[in-house]
Residue, then its C-alpha position, 0 to 999 in steps of 0.5 A: m500500500n502507498y501510505q501517502e495516499s492514505a487518510q493520514w497526513v504526514e510530512d517531515f520537519e521541512g514540509k516534504d513528503v516522507p517515504p511510505t514506510l510503516i513501522k509495526s513495532g519496537q523493542g529497545g532501540w530497534i523498530r520493525f518495519e512492515d516487511g519484518r526488517r529491523a532497524f536501529e533508531a540512532v535518532s531515538g525517534h526525534s530525540c524522545l526515546n531515551l530508554g528505547h521501546a517497550h521498557p517493561e518498567l515504563l509499561e507497568t507504570a503507565g498501565h497502573a497509572l491508567s487504572t488509578l487516575s485516567y485523567c486530571s484537569p490542569e486546574h487541579y492537582s494530582d499526587s503524580s503532578l505534585a511529586l513530579a514538580e518536586r522532583l524536577s525542581e530538585l534536579l534543577g537545583g531547587a526553588y523552581r515552580i513547574k508549569y506543565a505543557l504538552s509539547g516542546s513548542s507549547a512549553n517554549e510558548i508558555a515560557m516566553t509569555i511568562a517573561r512578557r507578563h513578568w515585565e508587564g507586571t513590573g511596569k515595563p510593557a515595552k519589554r516584549i522582544a524575544i532574542s533567539l539564535d540563528r541555528s535554534y529550533h524551539g518548535n513550529m507552533g505558536q510563538a515557537q515558530f518565530a523564535t526558531g532560527y534554523e532556516a531549514f525548520r522555519v515555517s514557510g509562509y510566515s513573515d518575521h515578527s518584530d517581537y522576535v530577533h535572531v542573533p548569531c549562535a556560537r558558530n561563525p556562519a562565514s567561517g564555520k568555526l566557533f566564535s571565541t568567548e570574547e567575540i560572543r560577548a562583543l556580538l551580544e553586547a552590540r545586538i542588545a545595545q542596538i535593540g535596547q534592553d528596555n525592549i527585550a523581554c527574554m533570551i531563549v537559548e539551547p545549550i547545544n543547538f542539536a536540530g540546528g546541526v549539533i553546535v557545541p559552544p565553547d566553555g563559558y558560553l552560557a555563563i556569558i549569556h547568563e551574565l549579560c541577561r542579569r546585567h541588562d534585565i533580560t529573562l533567560i530561558v534555557d530550552e532543554v527540550i532535546t538536551g535535557f534528561g541526560r543526553s549531554g551527560k548531565w541531567f540538564a546541559f546548562q548545569k555544566e556551566g553552573i548557571r541558574p536560568d530564570i526559566v527552563t523548558m523541558g519535553k521529549g525525554i521527560t517521559a522517554g517518549y512514552f507519553p506526551l508531556a512537557a514542562v516549564a520550570v520558573t524560579n520561585s522569585l520570578y513566580m512570586a513576582l508574577r503572582e504579586s503583580k496580579v497579571p494573569l498568565k491565562k495558559v491552560i492546556t487540557m492535557a497538560g500535567h496528565p497524571v499518567g504522563c507524570e507517573v511515567a516521567l517519575k519512573n523514567i527519572e528513577i531509571t535514569a538515575r538508578d542506571g547511571l545513564c547521565k554518566r554513561a552518556e558522558e562516557n559514551a562520547g568517547i566512543f562516538c569521537e574515536v570512531l567518527k572523528p577520523l571521517e574528517r580525512l574524507r573530502s565529503i566531510k567538513e566537520v564531526r562534532g558532538v557531546g554525550h549522545m548528540w553527534a553530527l557529521e557536516f558534509a561539504d560540497f564537492d565534485q558537483q554534489k551539494a552537501p544536502e544531497i550527499a547527506k541524504m545519500v548517506a542517510a539512505r545508505c544507513e537505512d538500507e543497512n538497518c540504521i536510521v539517522a537524521a539528515s537535514a541541510g547537509i548535516i547528519r545527526i545521531n542521538p541513540p537511546l541513553n541505555s543503548s549497549i556498547a554493541e549497539i552504539s558501535f553498530a550505529c557508528s560503524t554503519l554510518v562510517n561505512a555509508v560515508e566512505y561508500v558515498d565518498d567513493c561513489c561521488 
């Protein structure tokens, strides 16, 4: 059957048709297609499946939660929503309030609304502009579509909005190299001065621009942003929707720099992909200031804080902590680096980079072949060899489940290496 002719509407993040592929089942890091063939999900199902498919403890938890409390209005509390809020605050360092959402996009929309409401409540309604990075991905719904800076994932047909300004990320778009910390500080200072701090409500940043090509900033990057936001009265929002819950080697990637964001957004890995859930963490001081100003937030999502999702998230966090998966992701980075970095010797590879369980291969144009075409050929070759990777704008990204075995990681890396070498030879 050609599923593109079915009643379901499916397209990729770039708005393009997807192959008519039907996935029948999943077990661990592997999926099974309609024809019975198995493939390793080296992208964790869009960065969600931290623990792979059919984890028995998550399945048991979800079943028990459904039989206990099948739904709870977001205008009420449940035991699981209260417990998860406390646990998330603890993981973040304490003294955070948790507002639940349904997706990364909705979490980021709520976060930017909170920032604007806060400044409105303190008598500074002109502070409305949200600054984000040019390689960022914050979602493609509501306000998130305007904050997203990565051109490949921006929503077509929507003009730029004056309340959203994109600034350079840690990578120089001209040279392809990282800016120095001094250059980063100077660039941001100049843009803040140009926009005017009295017009800026917030700055929303990903610690690592994963969707934008796994741009890993230099040490001290977030600390610079944190200091500038403090000095210029700008609310700092750190988007951990992809990077959170162990992918970077820490619970949250911002923790590597010891900063304390005003707001942290979470999604995807919060439930390991087993239930739709997201969250917005707000410092107690910002929460109390908003409450005291009596400016209403008016952001209620019917399924937000669903008790089943909260129970699953709690169990996911328990398993991640118990099995030491944050540390394992940090240690596994050495395997990715050792196997993939030598590919930089090839004419088709511009750079290999990554951290934890998040890695990218950036391709170069050569012999009449454009980088995006090469990346897609490599991705297709990987899938033929039963390994699924993500290709976009000349970059291949991988981020396998955190509980992947060494053998599975080695399989994903070797399959990718073989595919790159094969395409490089053919071109």
